[in-house]
Structures are given as C-alpha cells and as structure tokens.
N, C-alpha and C positions, 0 to 999 in steps of 0.2 A: 405420581407425577410424570409424563410421558417427558421422554428426552427432548424433544422439541420446544417444550414449554420454555419460553424468556420471562415469566412473569417476575422471578427474583433478579431479574437484572435492572440495573439502573438506567434512566432516560442517556445519561452519557456513555455507559456501557454499550447500548444500543447504537448510538450516533456513531461512535468509534467502528464499530463490527461495520456499519454502513460503509464509513468512508475506506476503511480498509477493504473491504470487497469491492467498491469501486476501482480501486488500486489494481487489484488483481484483475478485472476485468479488461481494465484499461490494456494490460500486458497480453490480452487473448485468453484467458482460462474462461472455462464453460460457468456459467450462471452457479450450477449446483457445486462444482471446486471449490469457487471463489467464497462462496457463502459457507461452505466448510471449513476452509483454511481461516477465514475472517474471523468467526467464532471460536475457534482453536487458540489464536493469536490473543482475544478478549480473554479466554479462560486462564490461557498463560499467564497473562499480566496480572489478573485479578484473584487466580486460584477460583474462579464461580461466580453467581451473581453476589452483589454486594448488599441487598437487603437482607433484613432478617429472617432466616431459614432456608438462605443460600450457603452455598458451600464455601464463598468466599468471604462471609461477613465477620468483620475484626480481622481479616488478616492483611499482613502488609501488601502493597502494591510491589510488584518486581517490574521494574524498567527496562530490563534488559533486552526483551523482546522488540520492544519500541525502538532503542538504538541499534539493534543488529543489523537491520536492512541498510542502512546508511555507512555502517562499516562495514559489510559485504561489497558492496558497489564500490565503495572508494578504495578497497585493497585490490579488488579487480582490476580496478581502473590504472591504480598505480603501478601495478607490476608489468602493463603494456608499455612498448617504445612511446615516445613524447608523438613521432611522426604517424604512429598507428592510431592514436587516441585523435589528434588533429584531423586525421581522414574520415574517421566515424563521424567527428562533431560537423565537418563540413557536408558528409552526405545525410545527417538527421536534419541539416538545416536545408538542402535541398528537397527534401521527403516533405516537410512541414509546407514549405512554400509551395510545392507541387499539389498537396492535399487541399491548399486555400484557393487553388486555382491561378498561382501567380508562376512568374518565369524566374523573375532575378529580384534581390533584394529591393533593388531602385523602383521598381513597380510597388512593392510593399510600401516603401515610405512614402509614396506618392497619395496613398489611402487616407 
C-alpha cells in the first residue's frame, strides 16, 4: 500500500486532519507542510488508521497532542508582562477591524 493511501483511516480521523490542516494554513503555513503536519498529529493521536488492517487498530487514543497546543500557547502568554499582553490584544483587535474595512469599534457595532 502506498504511503499516501488513507483508506485505513476513519471518517473522523480524516475530518480531524482537515481541521488541523486549516489551522496551520490560517497561521501562514504552505498547503503541503500543513497537510504533512496535520497527518503527523493524527498519527500521533491514534497511532495510525483505526480501521481493521491499520496500524492504529485496537490501540488506545493518546489525547496529549490535542491538548499540547493550548498548553504551549497559555504558558507563552503567561510568561509575558500584563502590559505587553494588553498591547498585543489591542493591536490584534485593530488588525481585525482593518481587515474588515472598519476604522473603529463604534463603526463595527453599527452593522
């Protein structure tokens, strides 16, 4: 069976890989690298495809990779001073408004 064959993966595993891949693409990663990392994460969780004949069949699910991202982000944020976190949040809010074509929060509320 070729390496790219996903026939032994369940529909749930395929959906999870799609969602993980979309998250990586939102952060600016190339499609190829995002897909590679998404399937690596799914394999880390399940140990392979869960259907009979797949290497993950009958293995327990490892939830650590799912929780890892949130823990890493939280720890990084907590180590920064409150003023720096606040400034970053304000900058992010301005950027989101700018991308929507708005200038202030007041103009956003009127929509």
